One Martini backbone bead per residue (centre of mass of N, CA, C, O) as a GRO file, in nm:
protein
  318
    1MET     BB    1   0.096   0.036   0.022
    2GLY     BB    2   0.085   0.360  -0.003
    3LYS     BB    3  -0.093   0.623   0.029
    4ILE     BB    4  -0.239   0.748   0.338
    5VAL     BB    5  -0.563   0.871   0.440
    6ILE     BB    6  -0.673   1.025   0.746
    7ILE     BB    7  -1.005   1.116   0.859
    8ASN     BB    8  -1.119   1.239   1.148
    9MET     BB    9  -0.921   1.159   1.402
   10ILE     BB   10  -1.092   1.245   1.680
   11CYS     BB   11  -0.902   1.197   2.008
   12GLY     BB   12  -0.679   1.429   2.107
   13PRO     BB   13  -0.430   1.298   2.030
   14GLN     BB   14  -0.149   1.264   1.864
   15PRO     BB   15  -0.075   1.094   1.610
   16PRO     BB   16   0.119   0.882   1.465
   17GLU     BB   17   0.409   0.870   1.297
   18ARG     BB   18   0.399   0.825   0.935
   19SER     BB   19   0.515   0.815   0.610
   20ASP     BB   20   0.225   0.683   0.487
   21VAL     BB   21   0.068   0.905   0.667
   22THR     BB   22  -0.218   1.124   0.649
   23TYR     BB   23  -0.362   1.379   0.847
   24VAL     BB   24  -0.712   1.492   0.853
   25ASN     BB   25  -0.907   1.787   0.938
   26THR     BB   26  -1.218   1.930   0.839
   27LEU     BB   27  -1.253   2.066   1.106
   28LYS     BB   28  -1.273   2.352   1.247
   29PRO     BB   29  -1.144   2.544   1.472
   30LEU     BB   30  -1.299   2.597   1.798
   31GLY     BB   31  -1.461   2.744   2.024
   32THR     BB   32  -1.701   2.725   2.251
   33LEU     BB   33  -1.924   2.872   2.086
   34GLY     BB   34  -1.877   2.713   1.823
   35ARG     BB   35  -1.945   2.431   1.938
   36VAL     BB   36  -2.231   2.498   2.025
   37ALA     BB   37  -2.338   2.585   1.748
   38ARG     BB   38  -2.282   2.316   1.607
   39ALA     BB   39  -2.457   2.136   1.789
   40VAL     BB   40  -2.726   2.282   1.734
   41LEU     BB   41  -2.730   2.273   1.417
   42ARG     BB   42  -2.704   1.962   1.394
   43ARG     BB   43  -2.993   1.906   1.508
   44ILE     BB   44  -3.136   2.037   1.267
   45SER     BB   45  -2.882   1.979   1.056
   46THR     BB   46  -2.619   1.815   0.896
   47ARG     BB   47  -2.563   2.038   0.676
   48THR     BB   48  -2.427   2.250   0.878
   49ILE     BB   49  -2.140   2.134   0.892
   50ARG     BB   50  -2.020   2.282   0.640
   51LEU     BB   51  -1.969   2.556   0.796
   52PHE     BB   52  -1.716   2.387   0.967
   53GLU     BB   53  -1.556   2.335   0.698
   54ASP     BB   54  -1.234   2.222   0.533
   55TYR     BB   55  -1.108   2.103   0.208
   56ASN     BB   56  -0.824   2.205   0.122
   57THR     BB   57  -0.629   2.015   0.271
   58LEU     BB   58  -0.753   1.755   0.171
   59ASP     BB   59  -0.706   1.782  -0.137
   60ALA     BB   60  -0.398   1.782  -0.112
   61ALA     BB   61  -0.374   1.503   0.035
   62LEU     BB   62  -0.525   1.324  -0.196
   63ASP     BB   63  -0.293   1.324  -0.367
   64GLU     BB   64  -0.220   1.006  -0.464
   65ALA     BB   65  -0.410   0.826  -0.319
   66ASP     BB   66  -0.469   0.481  -0.225
   67ALA     BB   67  -0.597   0.545   0.067
   68VAL     BB   68  -0.910   0.592   0.258
   69ILE     BB   69  -0.985   0.700   0.600
   70MET     BB   70  -1.303   0.745   0.751
   71PHE     BB   71  -1.436   0.888   1.016
   72ASP     BB   72  -1.699   0.920   1.204
   73TYR     BB   73  -1.955   1.161   1.117
   74LYS     BB   74  -2.216   1.373   1.030
   75GLY     BB   75  -2.057   1.446   0.731
   76MET     BB   76  -1.980   1.174   0.562
   77SER     BB   77  -2.156   1.160   0.310
   78ARG     BB   78  -2.053   1.414   0.167
   79LEU     BB   79  -1.750   1.354   0.185
   80ALA     BB   80  -1.752   1.093   0.018
   81ARG     BB   81  -1.836   1.230  -0.249
   82HIS     BB   82  -1.590   1.413  -0.264
   83ILE     BB   83  -1.373   1.192  -0.272
   84ASP     BB   84  -1.470   1.053  -0.531
   85ASN     BB   85  -1.401   1.304  -0.713
   86VAL     BB   86  -1.091   1.322  -0.644
   87VAL     BB   87  -1.050   0.979  -0.582
   88PRO     BB   88  -1.187   0.731  -0.760
   89ARG     BB   89  -0.946   0.490  -0.726
   90ALA     BB   90  -0.947   0.471  -0.442
   91ARG     BB   91  -0.948   0.337  -0.145
   92LYS     BB   92  -1.253   0.311   0.064
   93ILE     BB   93  -1.300   0.388   0.421
   94ALA     BB   94  -1.533   0.332   0.681
   95TRP     BB   95  -1.499   0.432   1.027
   96TYR     BB   96  -1.645   0.302   1.325
   97TRP     BB   97  -1.590   0.453   1.658
   98ASN     BB   98  -1.897   0.423   1.686
   99SER     BB   99  -2.190   0.342   1.759
  100LEU     BB  100  -2.492   0.326   1.598
  101ALA     BB  101  -2.657   0.435   1.842
  102GLN     BB  102  -2.495   0.714   1.814
  103ALA     BB  103  -2.423   0.769   1.492
  104GLY     BB  104  -2.510   0.608   1.278
  105ARG     BB  105  -2.573   0.538   0.936
  106ALA     BB  106  -2.442   0.615   0.648
  107ASP     BB  107  -2.482   0.738   0.317
  108LEU     BB  108  -2.298   0.565   0.089
  109PRO     BB  109  -2.130   0.508  -0.166
  110ASP     BB  110  -2.026   0.312  -0.382
  111GLY     BB  111  -1.724   0.132  -0.269
  112TRP     BB  112  -1.754   0.140   0.032
  113GLU     BB  113  -1.615   0.051   0.317
  114THR     BB  114  -1.733  -0.109   0.627
  115TRP     BB  115  -1.622  -0.038   0.961
  116THR     BB  116  -1.588  -0.170   1.307
  117PHE     BB  117  -1.555  -0.182   1.671
  118ASP     BB  118  -1.839  -0.340   1.682
  119PRO     BB  119  -1.952  -0.664   1.697
  120ALA     BB  120  -2.260  -0.614   1.701
  121ASP     BB  121  -2.274  -0.441   1.445
  122ALA     BB  122  -2.148  -0.650   1.258
  123ARG     BB  123  -2.357  -0.877   1.301
  124ARG     BB  124  -2.620  -0.699   1.227
  125THR     BB  125  -2.503  -0.549   0.933
  126GLY     BB  126  -2.215  -0.656   0.789
  127MET     BB  127  -1.994  -0.532   0.894
  128ARG     BB  128  -1.667  -0.491   0.960
  129TYR     BB  129  -1.428  -0.617   1.198
  130GLY     BB  130  -1.147  -0.421   1.351
  131GLY     BB  131  -1.142  -0.327   1.622
  132GLN     BB  132  -0.936  -0.194   1.863
  133PHE     BB  133  -0.741   0.106   1.962
  134TYR     BB  134  -0.416   0.243   2.059
  135PHE     BB  135  -0.165   0.481   2.165
  136HIS     BB  136   0.123   0.349   2.275
  137ALA     BB  137   0.323   0.596   2.253
  138LEU     BB  138   0.131   0.774   2.466
  139ILE     BB  139   0.132   0.498   2.665
  140PRO     BB  140   0.336   0.402   2.880
  141SER     BB  141   0.418   0.113   2.993
  142VAL     BB  142   0.471  -0.057   3.308
  143PHE     BB  143   0.545  -0.293   3.117
  144ALA     BB  144   0.739  -0.517   3.018
  145PRO     BB  145   0.739  -0.767   2.789
  146ASP     BB  146   0.851  -0.974   3.045
  147ALA     BB  147   0.657  -0.923   3.260
  148THR     BB  148   0.556  -1.030   3.621
  149LYS     BB  149   0.437  -0.816   3.760
  150SER     BB  150   0.225  -0.637   3.933
  151THR     BB  151  -0.006  -0.415   3.991
  152PRO     BB  152   0.016  -0.096   4.035
  153ALA     BB  153  -0.107   0.187   4.196
  154HIS     BB  154   0.115   0.347   4.028
  155THR     BB  155   0.301   0.563   3.837
  156PRO     BB  156   0.603   0.644   3.847
  157GLY     BB  157   0.627   1.002   3.824
  158THR     BB  158   0.331   1.073   3.829
  159GLU     BB  159   0.126   1.358   3.795
  160ALA     BB  160  -0.143   1.437   3.953
  161VAL     BB  161  -0.488   1.546   3.924
  162GLY     BB  162  -0.563   1.586   4.239
  163ASN     BB  163  -0.589   1.311   4.371
  164LEU     BB  164  -0.365   1.105   4.524
  165HIS     BB  165  -0.393   0.793   4.450
  166PRO     BB  166  -0.655   0.664   4.383
  167ASP     BB  167  -0.850   0.388   4.355
  168VAL     BB  168  -1.069   0.556   4.173
  169CYS     BB  169  -1.148   0.663   3.837
  170PHE     BB  170  -1.329   0.939   3.660
  171ILE     BB  171  -1.375   1.061   3.312
  172GLY     BB  172  -1.677   1.232   3.201
  173ARG     BB  173  -1.960   1.241   3.041
  174ASN     BB  174  -2.275   1.172   3.067
  175LYS     BB  175  -2.457   0.989   2.866
  176GLY     BB  176  -2.650   0.875   3.105
  177ARG     BB  177  -2.433   0.803   3.368
  178PHE     BB  178  -2.458   0.966   3.649
  179HIS     BB  179  -2.647   0.793   3.816
  180LEU     BB  180  -2.464   0.540   3.830
  181LEU     BB  181  -2.213   0.680   3.935
  182LYS     BB  182  -2.330   0.752   4.214
  183ARG     BB  183  -2.380   0.460   4.310
  184LEU     BB  184  -2.084   0.365   4.284
  185GLU     BB  185  -1.958   0.575   4.467
  186ASP     BB  186  -2.104   0.489   4.723
  187LYS     BB  187  -1.990   0.198   4.729
  188LEU     BB  188  -1.690   0.275   4.748
  189HIS     BB  189  -1.714   0.437   5.012
  190ALA     BB  190  -1.830   0.198   5.177
  191ALA     BB  191  -1.542   0.039   5.126
  192GLY     BB  192  -1.308   0.267   5.172
  193LEU     BB  193  -1.276   0.417   4.897
  194SER     BB  194  -1.114   0.615   4.673
  195THR     BB  195  -1.195   0.912   4.464
  196ASP     BB  196  -1.182   1.046   4.108
  197PHE     BB  197  -1.453   1.232   3.999
  198ARG     BB  198  -1.531   1.364   3.659
  199ARG     BB  199  -1.784   1.574   3.557
  200VAL     BB  200  -1.815   1.661   3.237
  201GLY     BB  201  -1.900   2.009   3.171
  202PRO     BB  202  -2.086   2.331   3.139
  203TRP     BB  203  -2.203   2.303   3.413
  204PRO     BB  204  -2.263   2.351   3.718
  205GLY     BB  205  -2.035   2.131   3.893
  206GLN     BB  206  -1.860   2.083   3.652
  207ALA     BB  207  -1.596   1.978   3.468
  208PRO     BB  208  -1.343   2.047   3.284
  209ALA     BB  209  -1.168   1.997   3.031
  210ILE     BB  210  -0.878   1.799   2.955
  211PRO     BB  211  -0.598   1.703   2.865
  212TYR     BB  212  -0.476   1.405   2.769
  213SER     BB  213  -0.232   1.401   2.960
  214SER     BB  214  -0.406   1.445   3.219
  215TYR     BB  215  -0.591   1.206   3.185
  216ILE     BB  216  -0.363   0.994   3.203
  217ALA     BB  217  -0.250   1.083   3.480
  218VAL     BB  218  -0.497   1.007   3.647
  219GLN     BB  219  -0.495   0.706   3.576
  220ALA     BB  220  -0.193   0.641   3.654
  221SER     BB  221  -0.253   0.725   3.969
  222SER     BB  222  -0.443   0.485   3.968
  223HIS     BB  223  -0.566   0.170   4.047
  224ALA     BB  224  -0.847   0.245   3.902
  225VAL     BB  225  -1.093   0.221   3.636
  226LEU     BB  226  -1.394   0.368   3.534
  227GLU     BB  227  -1.654   0.215   3.325
  228ILE     BB  228  -1.928   0.364   3.134
  229LEU     BB  229  -2.129   0.279   2.906
  230ALA     BB  230  -2.301   0.368   2.654
  231ASP     BB  231  -2.579   0.344   2.511
  232GLY     BB  232  -2.542   0.065   2.278
  233GLN     BB  233  -2.263  -0.031   2.364
  234ALA     BB  234  -2.016  -0.316   2.289
  235GLY     BB  235  -1.752  -0.216   2.243
  236LEU     BB  236  -1.437  -0.159   2.284
  237SER     BB  237  -1.269   0.063   2.471
  238LEU     BB  238  -1.022   0.294   2.519
  239ARG     BB  239  -1.018   0.281   2.830
  240THR     BB  240  -0.938  -0.013   2.855
  241LEU     BB  241  -0.654   0.012   2.718
  242GLU     BB  242  -0.538   0.225   2.901
  243ALA     BB  243  -0.553   0.067   3.164
  244MET     BB  244  -0.377  -0.174   3.075
  245ALA     BB  245  -0.119  -0.005   2.998
  246LEU     BB  246  -0.099   0.136   3.299
  247GLY     BB  247  -0.174  -0.099   3.523
  248CYS     BB  248  -0.466  -0.105   3.570
  249LYS     BB  249  -0.766  -0.140   3.680
  250LEU     BB  250  -1.109  -0.259   3.590
  251LEU     BB  251  -1.428  -0.100   3.585
  252THR     BB  252  -1.719  -0.248   3.419
  253THR     BB  253  -2.030  -0.258   3.214
  254ASN     BB  254  -1.905  -0.474   3.017
  255ASN     BB  255  -2.034  -0.786   2.968
  256ALA     BB  256  -1.851  -0.873   2.701
  257ILE     BB  257  -1.544  -0.874   2.798
  258THR     BB  258  -1.508  -1.193   2.841
  259SER     BB  259  -1.469  -1.232   2.508
  260TRP     BB  260  -1.191  -1.121   2.524
  261SER     BB  261  -0.851  -1.173   2.502
  262LEU     BB  262  -0.781  -0.956   2.747
  263TYR     BB  263  -0.916  -1.109   2.958
  264ASP     BB  264  -0.879  -1.062   3.324
  265PRO     BB  265  -0.986  -1.111   3.650
  266SER     BB  266  -0.736  -0.953   3.783
  267ARG     BB  267  -0.819  -0.669   3.606
  268ILE     BB  268  -1.140  -0.738   3.564
  269LEU     BB  269  -1.462  -0.585   3.652
  270VAL     BB  270  -1.792  -0.647   3.651
  271VAL     BB  271  -2.046  -0.393   3.679
  272ASP     BB  272  -2.315  -0.261   3.890
  273ALA     BB  273  -2.565  -0.143   4.099
  274HIS     BB  274  -2.524  -0.437   4.271
  275THR     BB  275  -2.252  -0.402   4.361
  276SER     BB  276  -2.059  -0.462   4.621
  277PRO     BB  277  -1.838  -0.337   4.841
  278GLU     BB  278  -1.685  -0.608   4.877
  279ALA     BB  279  -1.617  -0.655   4.578
  280PHE     BB  280  -1.441  -0.409   4.545
  281ARG     BB  281  -1.238  -0.467   4.774
  282ASP     BB  282  -1.140  -0.748   4.679
  283PHE     BB  283  -1.037  -0.667   4.396
  284LEU     BB  284  -0.837  -0.425   4.501
  285SER     BB  285  -0.656  -0.625   4.698
  286THR     BB  286  -0.534  -0.741   4.441
  287ASP     BB  287  -0.345  -0.864   4.200
  288GLY     BB  288  -0.221  -0.808   3.865
  289LEU     BB  289  -0.175  -0.893   3.535
  290PRO     BB  290  -0.053  -0.877   3.247
  291VAL     BB  291  -0.142  -0.753   2.917
  292ASP     BB  292  -0.184  -0.831   2.585
  293LEU     BB  293  -0.162  -0.551   2.328
  294SER     BB  294  -0.061  -0.611   2.030
  295ASP     BB  295  -0.361  -0.614   1.884
  296PHE     BB  296  -0.419  -0.284   1.989
  297THR     BB  297  -0.264  -0.124   1.802
  298PHE     BB  298  -0.246   0.092   1.553
  299ASP     BB  299  -0.074  -0.079   1.358
  300ALA     BB  300  -0.250  -0.334   1.375
  301TRP     BB  301  -0.510  -0.207   1.276
  302LEU     BB  302  -0.411  -0.098   1.001
  303ALA     BB  303  -0.321  -0.369   0.886
  304ARG     BB  304  -0.599  -0.502   0.888
  305ILE     BB  305  -0.749  -0.309   0.706
  306LEU     BB  306  -0.552  -0.320   0.456
  307ASP     BB  307  -0.579  -0.651   0.446
  308GLY     BB  308  -0.886  -0.736   0.515
  309CYS     BB  309  -0.881  -0.821   0.832
  310GLU     BB  310  -1.043  -0.943   1.073
  311ALA     BB  311  -1.091  -0.955   1.388
  312ASP     BB  312  -1.008  -1.218   1.665
  313ASP     BB  313  -1.076  -1.098   1.980
  314PHE     BB  314  -1.379  -1.211   1.948
  315SER     BB  315  -1.552  -1.506   2.025
  316SER     BB  316  -1.877  -1.398   1.948
  317LEU     BB  317  -1.916  -1.298   1.651
  318HIS     BB  318  -2.039  -1.583   1.506
   0.00000   0.00000   0.00000
């Protein structure tokens, strides 16, 4: 494969540098008011997204592209048609990094491949399953390749933002999760465990968004990370991979996680509103083993997509 263009991989951190990959963001940088205006207008009509896009850099990047990977966003149907006009012979891939319950499926022109991170969406719609990935170069693992040590309570040398070395951390927006978050927080406190929970949002009493480096620092300083999946999501989250790479334990509402190759009960506990304080305390009082994440790196993911090979990390896909 020659030149690869990846479009709108909007994820916070700077993506890995590769000589064969060009990253392009068609969405114009906006301040707080601009982002609010875009969100409001998008609810009225997805066509308004075009007011906040710039295709000039994209068109220059597409020159002589052999493959184009477009990440899902509200304006992808129109952008796909634009890409078809600019590079009609390139291989074109639409990548759904959000579940269809959240993003919906775009109306794409013929010839576009559709891939997803969510095995349930793949099974239900016939989309191809590409697995999840994380930027391993941006999250230094606390484990050496041949490590046998147990999960540390925190990463040495990491400067936490907020509580120093809490037992459990959470940073995220509402997405319908805050009611359950409060119940789990109460259970953790009843178990005598400390928390650093940041309910991110624009409203009074909510925390401001923080840079990705600070977000990772909070997780790295914690013994465990709490994950509450948004409604309708079944795919493996980026938060799961971050926790595993940082040597943290994971508390998650993802019931399907036991079907993934990375699942280890010493590192991952499935929780819900009925999980007892004793269960939290018992899980966090034991050591956890390293998890092999070699199949979940960005490079591994990109190689799978370009080779046309579906991920085989989920045992119940078929």
